[in-house]
N, C-alpha and C positions, 0 to 999 in steps of 0.2 A: 404297055402300061409304063408310065414314068414314075419311078419311086424317088423318095427323098435322097438327096446326096448333098450334104452341106458344103462339100468342097466345090460344087458347081457355082456357088454363090460367092463372088469375089468380095472379100472384106473391104469396107469403105476406107479403112485405114488399118495400120498394123495393130492398133488397139481397138478394134471394132467393138462398139457398145451395143449389146443386144440382150434383151431380156428373154426369159424362157417363153413368155407369151408371144414375143415377136418371132422367136425362133421357129415356133410351130407354124408360122404363117409363110415360111419360105418353102412353100409347096408349089408344085406345078398346077395347071388348071385342074378343076374337079376330076377326080379319077373315075367316079361313077355316080350318076345322079341317084339320090335316095328317093325311092317312091313312097317311103313311109317316114314318119317323123321319129320313129324309134327303132333301134337295132333289134329290140326284143322280137319284133315281127318277123325278123329274118332267121332267128335262132333255129326254128324247126326245119328250115330249108338249107341251113348252112352248117356243115360238119365243123368248119373252122370256128364259127361263133359258139357252137355247142361246147367244143373242147376248151375254148378260152373261158367260158362261164364255169366249166368244171374246174379250171385252174384257179378260179376265184376272181377273174376280171369282172369289174363292175361296169357293164355296158351302159348303164344310165349316166355314168360319169364320163365314159369314153366319148359318147355321142355329143357331149357339150364341147369337146375339143375340135377345133376347126379341121375339117376334112378327114378326121380320124376314122369315122364310120365308113366312108367310102374306101379308105385304104384297107381296112380289115376285110371288107367284102371282096376285094380283088385278090386276097392272099389265100394260098392253099396251105393247110396245116402241115401236111407231110413234107411238101416241097419247100415252102418258104419259112414257116414259123418254127418248126422243130429244131432246125440248126441254130436259130437265134436263142431258143430256150436253153439248148445245150451249152451255147456260148455263155449265157448269163450265169448258168449254174457253175460253169468252169471259172468264171470271174469271181464267183463267191456269193451270188445272190441265193439266199436260202430257198428251198422248195416252197416253204409256206409263205414266202414273201414275193414269189413270182407274180401272183395275181395282183397284188397291190402295186408292184413295180410297173406292170403293164397297164394298169388303170391310170397311173400317173403319166406314163410315157409309152403310149401305144405305137408311136412313130418309129421306135427302134425296130419294130417288126418289118418295116419296109427298107431298112438300111442294108447296105452291102456288107456281108460278113467280113470280107477282107479289110474293109475300111475300119470296122469295129476292132478287129484284131490288131491293126496298125496303131490305133489310139491306145490300146492297152499296152502294147509293146513299147510305145513312147513313154508311158508312165513308169513302166518297169525300167526303162533306160535311165530315167531320172531317179532311180533308186527308191521308188515307192514299193513297199513290200506287198505281197499278195493280200494279206489281211487288210492292209491300209487301202488298197484299191477297192476291195470288196466293200469296205465301210464307206468310202467316198461315193461309189456308184449307187449304193443303196440309199444314201442320204441325199444325193443330188442326182435323181434319175435321168436328167437331161445331159449329164456330163459327157457320155459317150456319143452324143449326136454332134459334138463339135470337133473340128479338124485339129490335127496335130499342131498346125500353125497357130490356131487360136489358143490352144492350151499352153503352148510355149510362150506366146505373147503375154498371157495372163500371169503365168508364174514370174516372168521377167518384170511385169508391171509391179507386182507386190514386193518382189525382192528389191527393186530399185527405189520405188516410192517410199518404202519404209526403211530402207537401208538394212535389210535383214540378210543373214547368211543363207546359204542354200538350204541348210538343214532346218533353220527356223522358218523359212518360207514354206518348206514342205510341211512342217508341223502345223503351220497356220491353216493351210488349205485342207489338211487332213481333218482338222477340228471343225472347219466351216467350208465344206467343199462347194457350197453355192457361190462362193467368191469367184469360182472359175466359170460359172454359168450365168450369173446375173449381170446387170448393167454396171458399168464402171463409173458413170456420172455421179450417182449418190455417194460412192466411196470417195471420189475426189472432193466432193462438196463437204463431206464429213471431216476429211483430213484438213481442209481449209478452215472449217469452223473451229476445230480443235486448236489450230495454230494461230489464226488471226483473231477470232473472237474470244476464245478462252485463254489464249496466251501461253499454251504449253510449248516447251522447247521440242525440237525435232527428236532428240533422244527420249524424251518423255512420251511423245506420241508413239514412237516405236515400241516402247515397253507396254503402253496401254493397249495398243492394237494387238500385240503378240499375246498378252495375257487374256484379253477379252475381245476376240475378233468381231463379235456381234456389234461392237461400237461402230465398225466400218459401214454397216448397213442399217444402223438404227435410225428411227424417225428423228429428223433434225429438231423439230419443235420440242419433242420430249427430252432430247439430249440437252437442249438449251435450258429448259426449265429445271432439269435435274442439276446441271452444273451451277446455275444461278443460285439455287437453294443451298447446295452443299458449300459453295465457295463464298457467296455473299451473305447468306443468312447464318449458316452454321460456322463460317469462318475457317473452313478446311483449306489449307494451302495446297498449291499444285503438287508438291512432292509427296504429300499424303494421298492425294487422289491417284497419283501415278503408282503408288505402292498398293492401293486397293481399288483398281479400276472396275472390279465386279460390282461396285456400288452403283455404277451407271445402268446396270441391268435390272436393278431393283425398282419396284413401283415407287413413284414419288410420294404417293399417299402414305405408304408404310414408313418411308424415311421421315416424313413430316410428323406423323403421329408419334413415332418413337422418340424423335428429337424433342418434341414439345413435352412429352411425358417426362423425359430425363431432365429437361430444363425446369419443369415444375417441381421435380424432386431435388433439384440442385446437383444433379449427377451428369450433366451434359459436358463431359470433359474428354476431348479428343486429341489432346497433346500427349504423346508418349513420354515426354520428359517430366510430366507431372504425375502425382499419385492419382489413383482411381481412374486410370486411362481406359477408355473404351475404344476399341478399334472399329473402323467402318465395317469390317467383315462381321464382327459381333452385332453391330447395330442392325444390319439388314438380313443376315442369313439364318439367324436362330429362330425357331418356332416361338410363338407368343409366350407360351408357358415358361420356356427356358429363358427367354429374354427378360421376362418379369422377375423370376426368382434369382437368376444368376447375375444379370446386368443391372436391372433397375432396383433390385433388392425390395421388391414389392410383390403383392399378390396379383393374379390375373384379374380378380374382381376389382382391385384398385385401378388397374389399367382400363378395364371396360367402363368403369364409372367415370374415369377421367375423359375418355373419348366422347362421352355424351355431353361434356361441357364445352367441347371445341367445335 
């Protein structure tokens, strides 16, 4: 039986772009033809599947993943799976999270243990702490399927592209570990949009991406619409957007509703040099009740009534 080994697949370039979906397709020919359309039919005859179900693995989700069902049916729980479970626990995946982890990434059960240990050792060599590695692996379950070369290239890409220090690059991927596993193309395109279309300076883009890494993978259409409204309708300058980039994560509808309400009340004032200043953070992050009473100086009923008129 031929198992997954990502290092057998030469990267097309030093910065190979590959999504999690594509990653799971780098498998050899079908491992075992499934005679049934559902893994459930095999549970009674397979100690491995029975134990995985007991762990909390959702087989109905696993069988949707390409060739994952065939892989599980070739594995022996005691010989193949137990050591991977012990490894994951050692890395810091909690007992009650193992089932969910394996539902999302069953392919790790077919990986070579030594290769997995090498990848964790690499992260430790880059001064990622045990708790940080546990958090990254739990939040990006495909992370350990990728070779040391790929992980190294990814860290180098974000460090160089954003001009970040080693420490800040680490902080960035700890907060959004899927940056190490997802495609690079959307990230490159979003960086270009911020610079060429929005007109942010390189140091501003660096600050925005570091404070709010989700911007790097955000939907471009939504990003454009939000920037257009904030900058061209509300008149927020670049330096203020750089100071409060979390506003890009807010729903555009919420920004519009609140801005229109404040405009109606004569309180839409976003310049910190002037009185009655309202920060972008206050505008988007407060619950409706608090926003109304503390920022708009109005009742929630006034706000609801206003929303019916727009």
